[in-house]
N, C-alpha and C positions, 0 to 999 in steps of 0.2 A: 419400598426402597426409596430413599431420598435422592432426588436427581438435581444436578447442578449444571449450569451453562457457564463456562469460563471463557471469556473473550480476551485474547492476548494480542496486543499491538506493541509497536516500538514505543509509542507514546509521544507526547508533545508538551512543551511548556507554555504554548499559546492557548489561553483559555477559550477564546472564540473559535479557533481552529479545532480544538478538541470537541467542543459542543457541536460544531457543524459537520464533523467527519467521524470521529470515533464514537461519540454518543449516538449519532444517527445510525451507524452500523450496528451498534449494540441494541438499539431499539428495534431494528428490523429483525435481528436474530432472536431477541426476546419474544417478539410477536409470533415468530415461526416455531419457537420452542417454549410455548407458554406453560408447559408442565414442569419446567425447570427453573430453579432459583438462579438469578443472574449474578455473576461475579466478574471482576475485571482485574487484569494484570498488565504491566508494561515490562518489556524486556530491557529497556535502556536504564542502566543504573544511574547515568548522569542526569537523566530527566527525573527519575524518582527522587534523587537527592535535591535537585533544584526545586521541585514542587514542595518538598517537605520544608526546606529552609526558607523559601520565599513566601509560600502561601500557607504553610502549615497543613498542606494536603498530603495525606498518607495513602499511597496506592501500593498494592502488593507487587512484588516481583513474582514470576511464575513459581519458584519454590515456596515462597510464603503463601501464595494462594492455594497451592495444592495441600500444604500442611493445614491451612485453615479449613479447607473442605473436609479433610480427613477428621480433624478434631470435632467438627460440627456434625459429623455423622453421615455425610454424603458418601454414597458408594457407587453411584452411577454418574460419571462425569463426562460431559461432552465439551471438548475444547475446540474453539475456532480461532485460528490465526488470522490476523488482519494484515499480514505481510504480503508484499507483492510477489516475491520470488522465493524459491527454495534455497535461500542463502544462509548466512551465518545466524541471523536472528531467528529464523525458523528452526534451524538446527538446535538452538538453545532450548526451544520448546520441547523438541523430541528428546533431547538429553535429560531435561528435568523430569519430564513425564515418565521416562524409562525407569527412573529410580522408584517409581510407585507401581511398577508392573507387579501384578499379583496381589496388591493390597486393596485397590478398588475392585469391585466386582465387574464394572464396565468402565473402560476409559478409552474414548475415541477422540481422534484429532483430525479436524477438517483441514484440507490442504490450503496453501496460500493461493493468491489470486491466479497466478500463472503456474499451472501444474501439469496440464496435458494439452494436446493440440486443440481440442475443443475450446479450452479456456481462452486461447489466443483469439479465436474467431469471435467469441462472445465479448471479450474485452474490446476488440476493434469496433463492434457494434455500439458498445457503451461509449467509446471515445467519439465516434461519429455523432452520437446524440448530443454531446456537449460542445462540439465544434461550431464556430460561427459560420455564417454563409461567407464563402470566399470568392473573390475574383480570380481570374485565371493566373494572375501574377502574385498571388498570396499563398502562403503555406502556414500550417501549424507546426511548431516544433515542440514536442513533449519532452520535458526535462525529467529524466529518471535519476535516482540516487547513484546507481552504479555500485560495484563491489569488486574486491579482489578475489572473491569466491568464484569457483568455476560456473556458478549459476549466472554470472554476468552475461552469458550467451543468450539469455532470455531477451535482453534488450535488442540485440542484433536480430534475433528471430522475429520479434514483433515488428521491427523496422522493415525487415524484408517482406513480411506479409502485408504490411500497409502498402508498400510499393507495388507488390504483385497484384493487389486488388485495385490499383489506380486511385488510392485515397491520397489527397493532397496534404500529407502529414509526414513528418520525420521524427525519429527517436534519437535523443542524445542522452548521455549520462555524465554526471558530475565527476565520478571517480573511476570510470572505466570506459571501455569501448561500447558503442560509438561515441566519440567525444564531440564537443562543439566545433572545433576546427574542421572536422570531417563534414559535419552538417552544413557549415558555411560554404565549403567547397562545392557541395552538392547543390546548394541554393544558387550559387553562381552559375552553374551549368544549366539550371532551369530558368534563369533570368527572372528571379523573383524580386519584387519591389517591397513587399510588406510581409513581416513575420508576426504571427500570433504565438506567444509563449504560454504554455500551460504545464503545470506540474504533472508528472507521471508518478505521483506519490499519494499515499493514503491521505495525508494531511498537508495542507498548504501552510507549513510552518516556517522555520528559519531558512531552509533551503530556498523555498519559493520567494519569501520576502527579501532575503539578502542576496543569495547566490543567483537567483533568477531575475528579480524585478527591481533591485535597488539601483541607485545612481553611482554606486561604487565602480571604479574603473574596470574591475575584473568580473563584474556581474555579466550574465549572459545578455541582458538587454544592452548594456554599454558596449560589449564586444560586437554585437550585431549592428548597433548604430554606427560604430566606427567602420564596420565593413560596408556601410552604405545602405542599410535597410531601415525602413520605417518599422517600428516595433511596438506592439501592443501586448501587455501582460494581463493574464487572467489568473487571479489568485483564488483558485478553487481546487481543493483536494479531491481525489477519486472517491473518498468516503461520502461525499455529497451526492454522488451519482447513484440513483436508485437501481440502475442495472448492475452496477458494481456491488452494491449491497446485496442484491439477489444472488450474485455469483457466490458470495461468501455463504449465504444461507444454503444454497444448493450443495456446496462442498460438504457442509456439515450434515445435511440430510443424507447424502451418499454414505458417509462414514457411519452414522448412527444406524442406518439400515443394514449394515453388514454384521454378520454374526461374530466375525473375528475382531477382537479388541487388540489394543497395543501390545 
């Protein structure tokens, strides 16, 4: 039976960020599932269109990838999501895969990065591994994307667990709770002098470059500086972190080992 490995991410239009994050995760997954032919898909239609128009780079959407695998004779398909939470983008994968239920002999989907309580603990260890050495009056603020989906609670949960473990880091989200003003209020109570900004995103793309680290008035760096903090930005996506890469591998290993398919 022909076996395929389909890695699905939101995608990015930044070539270097794609190579350093998405490609790195895909290589790690391919090494762990060497008996499967590797394939890629992005869930963002906007990014797919931009890459096609700007670079002539054609990448499949999840429905296109699944159709391609079927036509090429693959009947055992393992899908790994590179999304952070069980939000809208991950639900797209579940929705598209459900249309193929019963057509593939085996169709497994690995969970996104934060799926159960153990994942939070493992991600915290991964985040600590990439944090710089901090003075007592310094903190790391991780910038997540955020979402209107009820899965936004994952950011608050991670933030709470960091605090409960005494780790000098906070979580903020661009589009939901906990937001930057809340983070700034907490930094003031802790009498912090310097903030290190890091993306809590697979790829350090547009959000990291523009919303987090740019000199635009509404960037997180600019807002923190106006609030009186020295600010250092680290343009590094989670996909570069080997411990994060392994989390994705382990999620798919768990699913492939199960007898029950989608």
